[in-house]
N, CA, C and O atoms as CSV, one atom per row, in Angstrom:
chain,resi,resn,atom,element,x,y,z
A,1,MET,N,N,48.695,96.732,204.269
A,1,MET,CA,C,49.717,98.083,204.884
A,1,MET,C,C,50.802,96.689,205.664
A,1,MET,O,O,50.398,95.572,205.990
A,2,PRO,N,N,52.169,97.211,205.786
A,2,PRO,CA,C,52.535,96.425,206.614
A,2,PRO,C,C,52.630,96.816,208.131
A,2,PRO,O,O,52.685,97.936,208.638
A,3,LEU,N,N,52.635,95.192,208.888
A,3,LEU,CA,C,52.309,95.367,210.517
A,3,LEU,C,C,53.491,95.922,211.260
A,3,LEU,O,O,53.304,96.110,212.462
A,4,PHE,N,N,54.887,96.274,210.681
A,4,PHE,CA,C,56.093,96.561,211.357
A,4,PHE,C,C,56.656,97.450,210.209
A,4,PHE,O,O,56.786,97.104,209.035
A,5,GLU,N,N,57.052,98.986,210.903
A,5,GLU,CA,C,57.679,99.925,209.911
A,5,GLU,C,C,59.273,100.017,210.976
A,5,GLU,O,O,59.315,99.893,212.200
A,6,ILE,N,N,60.153,100.205,210.273
A,6,ILE,CA,C,61.648,100.417,210.649
A,6,ILE,C,C,62.041,101.533,209.879
A,6,ILE,O,O,61.461,101.609,208.796
A,7,ALA,N,N,62.740,102.289,210.092
A,7,ALA,CA,C,63.413,103.755,210.216
A,7,ALA,C,C,64.618,103.402,210.281
A,7,ALA,O,O,65.170,103.329,211.379
A,8,VAL,N,N,65.297,103.101,209.083
A,8,VAL,CA,C,66.840,102.852,209.235
A,8,VAL,C,C,67.613,104.643,208.402
A,8,VAL,O,O,67.491,105.299,207.368
A,9,ALA,N,N,68.611,104.706,210.119
A,9,ALA,CA,C,69.520,106.431,209.472
A,9,ALA,C,C,70.186,106.089,209.392
A,9,ALA,O,O,70.746,106.707,210.298
A,10,THR,N,N,71.212,105.207,208.885
A,10,THR,CA,C,72.350,104.667,209.067
A,10,THR,C,C,72.807,104.079,207.626
A,10,THR,O,O,72.065,103.471,206.856
A,11,ASP,N,N,74.291,104.407,207.396
A,11,ASP,CA,C,74.602,103.423,206.034
A,11,ASP,C,C,74.328,102.190,205.775
A,11,ASP,O,O,75.122,101.565,205.073
A,12,LEU,N,N,73.217,101.587,206.246
A,12,LEU,CA,C,73.439,99.913,205.732
A,12,LEU,C,C,73.461,99.925,204.590
A,12,LEU,O,O,73.063,100.902,203.956
A,13,THR,N,N,74.038,98.597,203.899
A,13,THR,CA,C,74.420,98.377,202.541
A,13,THR,C,C,72.927,98.215,202.147
A,13,THR,O,O,71.958,98.218,202.905
A,14,GLU,N,N,72.951,98.069,200.755
A,14,GLU,CA,C,71.263,97.879,199.947
A,14,GLU,C,C,71.514,96.254,200.010
A,14,GLU,O,O,70.685,95.700,199.289
A,15,GLU,N,N,72.339,95.384,200.604
A,15,GLU,CA,C,72.156,94.100,201.078
A,15,GLU,C,C,71.744,93.788,202.044
A,15,GLU,O,O,70.984,92.830,202.186
A,16,GLY,N,N,72.274,94.755,203.224
A,16,GLY,CA,C,71.267,94.654,204.627
A,16,GLY,C,C,70.132,94.952,204.470
A,16,GLY,O,O,69.219,94.410,205.092
A,17,LEU,N,N,69.936,96.059,203.430
A,17,LEU,CA,C,68.165,96.730,203.370
A,17,LEU,C,C,67.530,95.950,203.329
A,17,LEU,O,O,66.626,95.698,204.126
A,18,ASN,N,N,67.983,95.089,201.947
A,18,ASN,CA,C,66.841,93.897,201.039
A,18,ASN,C,C,66.460,92.729,201.791
A,18,ASN,O,O,65.396,92.110,201.752
A,19,LEU,N,N,67.881,92.447,202.743
A,19,LEU,CA,C,67.628,91.413,204.206
A,19,LEU,C,C,66.385,91.803,205.038
A,19,LEU,O,O,65.767,90.937,205.657
A,20,LEU,N,N,66.053,92.965,205.055
A,20,LEU,CA,C,65.119,93.663,206.509
A,20,LEU,C,C,64.016,93.696,205.646
A,20,LEU,O,O,63.001,93.222,206.159
A,21,ARG,N,N,63.836,94.289,203.982
A,21,ARG,CA,C,62.913,94.072,203.278
A,21,ARG,C,C,62.167,92.818,203.067
A,21,ARG,O,O,60.942,92.693,203.081
A,22,GLY,N,N,63.214,91.743,202.834
A,22,GLY,CA,C,62.273,90.063,202.860
A,22,GLY,C,C,62.090,89.596,203.699
A,22,GLY,O,O,62.067,88.375,203.858
A,23,GLU,N,N,61.909,90.397,204.469
A,23,GLU,CA,C,60.889,89.599,206.119
A,23,GLU,C,C,59.766,90.232,206.032
A,23,GLU,O,O,59.644,91.440,205.829
A,24,GLY,N,N,58.818,89.363,206.198
A,24,GLY,CA,C,56.989,89.691,206.038
A,24,GLY,C,C,56.839,90.729,206.183
A,24,GLY,O,O,57.607,91.448,205.543
A,25,ASP,N,N,55.986,91.302,206.921
A,25,ASP,CA,C,54.926,92.416,206.948
A,25,ASP,C,C,55.935,93.381,207.103
A,25,ASP,O,O,55.391,94.308,207.702
A,26,LEU,N,N,57.204,93.691,206.871
A,26,LEU,CA,C,58.044,94.812,207.386
A,26,LEU,C,C,57.852,95.913,206.078
A,26,LEU,O,O,57.691,95.624,204.892
A,27,ARG,N,N,57.932,97.408,206.769
A,27,ARG,CA,C,58.194,98.046,205.937
A,27,ARG,C,C,59.398,98.899,206.389
A,27,ARG,O,O,59.504,99.414,207.502
A,28,VAL,N,N,60.417,98.994,205.239
A,28,VAL,CA,C,62.247,99.826,205.361
A,28,VAL,C,C,61.948,100.989,204.940
A,28,VAL,O,O,61.547,101.084,203.780
A,29,ALA,N,N,62.064,102.180,205.767
A,29,ALA,CA,C,62.412,103.458,205.262
A,29,ALA,C,C,63.819,103.888,205.496
A,29,ALA,O,O,64.164,104.336,206.590
A,30,ALA,N,N,64.560,103.773,204.588
A,30,ALA,CA,C,66.133,104.297,205.010
A,30,ALA,C,C,65.702,106.406,204.531
A,30,ALA,O,O,65.050,107.043,203.703
A,31,VAL,N,N,66.568,106.646,205.675
A,31,VAL,CA,C,66.513,108.043,205.585
A,31,VAL,C,C,67.809,108.201,206.048
A,31,VAL,O,O,68.639,107.332,206.316
A,32,ARG,N,N,67.887,109.356,206.110
A,32,ARG,CA,C,69.560,110.072,206.367
A,32,ARG,C,C,69.446,110.457,207.476
A,32,ARG,O,O,68.353,110.907,207.818
A,33,PRO,N,N,70.787,110.398,208.619
A,33,PRO,CA,C,70.737,110.801,209.945
A,33,PRO,C,C,70.394,112.048,210.364
A,33,PRO,O,O,70.890,112.415,211.429
A,34,ALA,N,N,69.600,112.855,209.735
A,34,ALA,CA,C,69.358,113.981,209.485
A,34,ALA,C,C,67.812,114.384,211.190
A,34,ALA,O,O,66.804,113.697,211.353
A,35,ARG,N,N,68.184,115.513,212.004
A,35,ARG,CA,C,67.015,115.139,212.658
A,35,ARG,C,C,65.442,115.012,212.221
A,35,ARG,O,O,64.597,114.211,212.620
A,36,ARG,N,N,65.316,116.264,211.094
A,36,ARG,CA,C,63.976,116.376,210.273
A,36,ARG,C,C,63.496,115.136,209.896
A,36,ARG,O,O,62.412,114.762,210.344
A,37,GLU,N,N,64.211,114.356,209.049
A,37,GLU,CA,C,63.845,113.381,208.335
A,37,GLU,C,C,63.454,112.144,209.186
A,37,GLU,O,O,62.626,111.337,208.763
A,38,VAL,N,N,64.087,112.000,210.449
A,38,VAL,CA,C,64.358,110.975,211.192
A,38,VAL,C,C,63.144,111.181,211.945
A,38,VAL,O,O,62.561,110.198,212.401
A,39,SER,N,N,62.696,112.346,212.126
A,39,SER,CA,C,61.297,112.722,213.404
A,39,SER,C,C,60.190,112.491,212.006
A,39,SER,O,O,59.287,111.845,212.537
A,40,ALA,N,N,59.897,112.625,210.930
A,40,ALA,CA,C,59.361,112.584,209.739
A,40,ALA,C,C,59.267,111.012,209.779
A,40,ALA,O,O,58.176,110.441,209.794
A,41,ALA,N,N,60.183,110.504,209.791
A,41,ALA,CA,C,60.204,108.664,209.601
A,41,ALA,C,C,59.325,108.288,211.227
A,41,ALA,O,O,58.378,107.611,211.627
A,42,LEU,N,N,60.153,109.037,211.653
A,42,LEU,CA,C,59.296,108.672,213.425
A,42,LEU,C,C,57.901,108.351,213.651
A,42,LEU,O,O,57.449,107.613,214.526
A,43,THR,N,N,57.218,109.053,212.678
A,43,THR,CA,C,55.771,108.872,213.486
A,43,THR,C,C,55.163,108.511,212.860
A,43,THR,O,O,54.152,109.149,212.566
A,44,THR,N,N,55.483,107.055,212.199
A,44,THR,CA,C,54.736,106.227,211.706
A,44,THR,C,C,55.430,104.752,211.877
A,44,THR,O,O,54.950,103.647,211.625
A,45,ALA,N,N,57.063,105.196,212.525
A,45,ALA,CA,C,57.784,104.065,212.661
A,45,ALA,C,C,57.673,103.299,214.135
A,45,ALA,O,O,57.455,103.929,215.170
A,46,HIS,N,N,57.846,101.895,214.094
A,46,HIS,CA,C,57.699,100.649,215.093
A,46,HIS,C,C,59.357,100.544,215.816
A,46,HIS,O,O,59.492,100.189,216.987
A,47,ALA,N,N,60.600,100.922,214.896
A,47,ALA,CA,C,61.461,100.726,215.140
A,47,ALA,C,C,62.474,101.324,214.262
A,47,ALA,O,O,62.356,101.195,213.043
A,48,LEU,N,N,63.639,102.085,214.869
A,48,LEU,CA,C,65.022,103.118,214.642
A,48,LEU,C,C,65.987,101.852,214.869
A,48,LEU,O,O,66.041,100.952,215.707
A,49,ILE,N,N,66.735,102.216,213.706
A,49,ILE,CA,C,68.151,101.995,213.732
A,49,ILE,C,C,68.912,103.030,212.863
A,49,ILE,O,O,68.629,103.448,211.740
A,50,ALA,N,N,70.228,103.415,213.893
A,50,ALA,CA,C,70.930,104.326,214.113
A,50,ALA,C,C,72.254,104.097,214.462
A,50,ALA,O,O,72.794,103.041,214.791
A,51,ARG,N,N,72.606,104.957,214.375
A,51,ARG,CA,C,74.406,105.129,214.299
A,51,ARG,C,C,74.532,105.735,215.446
A,51,ARG,O,O,73.386,106.116,215.683
A,52,ASP,N,N,75.440,106.183,216.616
A,52,ASP,CA,C,75.911,107.070,217.496
A,52,ASP,C,C,76.619,108.559,216.579
A,52,ASP,O,O,77.614,109.146,217.005
A,53,ASP,N,N,76.057,108.879,215.596
A,53,ASP,CA,C,76.036,109.749,214.961
A,53,ASP,C,C,74.270,110.906,215.430
A,53,ASP,O,O,74.146,112.126,215.319
A,54,LEU,N,N,73.493,110.144,215.797
A,54,LEU,CA,C,72.278,110.538,215.956
A,54,LEU,C,C,71.796,110.632,217.308
A,54,LEU,O,O,71.426,109.653,217.955
A,55,SER,N,N,71.805,112.265,217.892
A,55,SER,CA,C,71.297,112.129,219.305
A,55,SER,C,C,69.520,111.656,218.938
A,55,SER,O,O,68.657,112.012,218.136
A,56,ILE,N,N,69.675,110.423,220.327
A,56,ILE,CA,C,67.798,110.040,219.735
A,56,ILE,C,C,67.765,110.515,221.588
A,56,ILE,O,O,68.267,109.932,222.549
A,57,ASP,N,N,66.904,111.875,221.511
A,57,ASP,CA,C,66.497,112.581,222.801
A,57,ASP,C,C,65.128,112.763,222.866
A,57,ASP,O,O,64.459,112.399,221.899
A,58,ALA,N,N,64.318,113.506,224.308
A,58,ALA,CA,C,63.128,113.139,224.412
A,58,ALA,C,C,62.684,113.998,223.214
A,58,ALA,O,O,61.749,113.417,222.664
A,59,ALA,N,N,62.980,115.126,222.608
A,59,ALA,CA,C,62.273,115.922,222.008
A,59,ALA,C,C,61.891,115.445,220.463
A,59,ALA,O,O,60.925,115.774,219.774
A,60,LEU,N,N,63.243,114.351,220.099
A,60,LEU,CA,C,63.110,113.261,218.789
A,60,LEU,C,C,61.781,112.473,219.131
A,60,LEU,O,O,60.788,112.489,218.405
A,61,LEU,N,N,61.904,111.639,220.574
A,61,LEU,CA,C,60.986,110.691,220.998
A,61,LEU,C,C,59.824,111.033,221.137
A,61,LEU,O,O,59.048,110.097,221.333
A,62,ALA,N,N,59.303,112.248,221.105
A,62,ALA,CA,C,58.509,112.907,221.292
A,62,ALA,C,C,57.052,112.426,219.918
A,62,ALA,O,O,55.838,112.225,219.968
A,63,ASP,N,N,58.045,112.432,218.921
A,63,ASP,CA,C,57.480,112.419,217.576
A,63,ASP,C,C,57.431,111.104,217.027
A,63,ASP,O,O,57.511,110.953,215.808
A,64,ALA,N,N,57.274,109.885,218.009
A,64,ALA,CA,C,57.442,108.970,217.891
A,64,ALA,C,C,56.272,107.954,218.772
A,64,ALA,O,O,56.651,107.179,219.649
A,65,PRO,N,N,54.890,108.097,218.399
A,65,PRO,CA,C,54.474,107.612,219.278
A,65,PRO,C,C,54.189,105.947,218.861
A,65,PRO,O,O,53.151,105.497,219.347
A,66,ARG,N,N,54.750,105.287,218.276
A,66,ARG,CA,C,54.550,103.791,217.853
A,66,ARG,C,C,55.919,103.281,218.029
A,66,ARG,O,O,56.145,102.085,217.848
A,67,LEU,N,N,56.713,103.983,218.318
A,67,LEU,CA,C,57.954,103.547,218.011
A,67,LEU,C,C,58.457,102.359,219.392
A,67,LEU,O,O,58.661,103.090,220.362
A,68,ARG,N,N,58.636,101.336,219.679
A,68,ARG,CA,C,58.789,99.912,220.352
A,68,ARG,C,C,60.447,99.620,220.564
A,68,ARG,O,O,60.741,99.131,221.655
A,69,VAL,N,N,61.413,99.844,219.734
A,69,VAL,CA,C,62.349,99.416,219.689
A,69,VAL,C,C,63.457,100.240,219.514
A,69,VAL,O,O,62.942,101.247,219.028
A,70,ILE,N,N,64.548,100.434,219.594
A,70,ILE,CA,C,65.853,101.625,219.152
A,70,ILE,C,C,67.076,100.630,219.262
A,70,ILE,O,O,67.583,100.235,220.312
A,71,GLY,N,N,67.550,100.216,217.628
A,71,GLY,CA,C,68.461,99.737,217.373
A,71,GLY,C,C,69.900,100.815,217.316
A,71,GLY,O,O,70.090,101.958,216.898
A,72,ARG,N,N,70.644,99.899,217.891
A,72,ARG,CA,C,72.473,100.853,217.704
A,72,ARG,C,C,73.142,99.972,216.768
A,72,ARG,O,O,73.371,98.800,217.070
A,73,VAL,N,N,73.500,100.520,215.535
A,73,VAL,CA,C,74.685,99.565,215.033
A,73,VAL,C,C,76.172,100.661,215.073
A,73,VAL,O,O,76.450,101.860,215.105
A,74,GLY,N,N,76.993,99.001,215.037
A,74,GLY,CA,C,78.587,99.402,215.906
A,74,GLY,C,C,78.499,99.986,217.273
A,74,GLY,O,O,79.279,100.923,217.443
A,75,ALA,N,N,77.610,99.614,218.483
A,75,ALA,CA,C,77.899,99.648,219.535
A,75,ALA,C,C,79.086,98.815,220.522
A,75,ALA,O,O,78.843,97.628,220.741
A,76,SER,N,N,79.981,99.231,220.942
A,76,SER,CA,C,81.143,98.544,221.175
A,76,SER,C,C,80.627,97.349,222.373
A,76,SER,O,O,79.559,97.375,222.984
A,77,LEU,N,N,81.671,96.365,222.493
A,77,LEU,CA,C,81.103,94.983,223.194
A,77,LEU,C,C,81.412,95.067,224.822
A,77,LEU,O,O,81.050,94.256,225.675
A,78,ASN,N,N,82.281,96.431,225.033
A,78,ASN,CA,C,82.683,96.762,226.766
A,78,ASN,C,C,81.145,95.938,227.364
A,78,ASN,O,O,80.030,95.717,226.891
A,79,GLY,N,N,81.819,95.680,228.587
A,79,GLY,CA,C,80.592,95.436,229.606
A,79,GLY,C,C,79.972,93.569,229.351
A,79,GLY,O,O,79.354,92.852,230.137
A,80,ILE,N,N,80.391,93.330,228.155
A,80,ILE,CA,C,80.412,91.550,227.738
A,80,ILE,C,C,81.390,91.440,228.105
A,80,ILE,O,O,82.416,92.115,228.030
A,81,ASP,N,N,80.958,89.986,228.817
A,81,ASP,CA,C,82.351,89.143,229.113
A,81,ASP,C,C,81.667,87.863,227.975
A,81,ASP,O,O,80.639,87.190,227.893
A,82,ILE,N,N,82.924,88.039,227.233
A,82,ILE,CA,C,82.821,87.539,225.949
A,82,ILE,C,C,82.677,85.975,225.810
A,82,ILE,O,O,82.031,85.257,225.047
A,83,ASP,N,N,83.448,85.764,226.742
A,83,ASP,CA,C,83.877,84.128,226.815
A,83,ASP,C,C,82.502,83.234,228.094
A,83,ASP,O,O,82.453,82.004,228.124
A,84,ALA,N,N,81.736,83.927,228.821
A,84,ALA,CA,C,80.786,83.801,229.495
A,84,ALA,C,C,79.426,83.717,228.917
A,84,ALA,O,O,78.417,83.117,229.288
A,85,ALA,N,N,79.755,84.716,227.600
A,85,ALA,CA,C,78.560,84.622,226.870
A,85,ALA,C,C,78.728,83.758,225.583
A,85,ALA,O,O,77.726,83.674,224.873
A,86,SER,N,N,79.900,83.078,225.168
A,86,SER,CA,C,79.959,82.074,224.503
A,86,SER,C,C,79.472,80.698,224.394
A,86,SER,O,O,79.840,79.984,223.461
């Protein structure tokens, strides 16, 4: 049984998914960014990777008892001083 489950609700390439799958005790579940599918995946997921086309609200999170981290794909870099961070 994997130690950590990731629900991927975005269009990552197969190469990107395989990179995740190649890391230790991970289970990666690729699902469409439809609420019903994401909700089902979140019943066991520890992490969610999604774009901003998925609304992550209290109702969706109520189905996610193990969720520990949410990753957003494609976020802007506004608010980050790139020069200072480099």
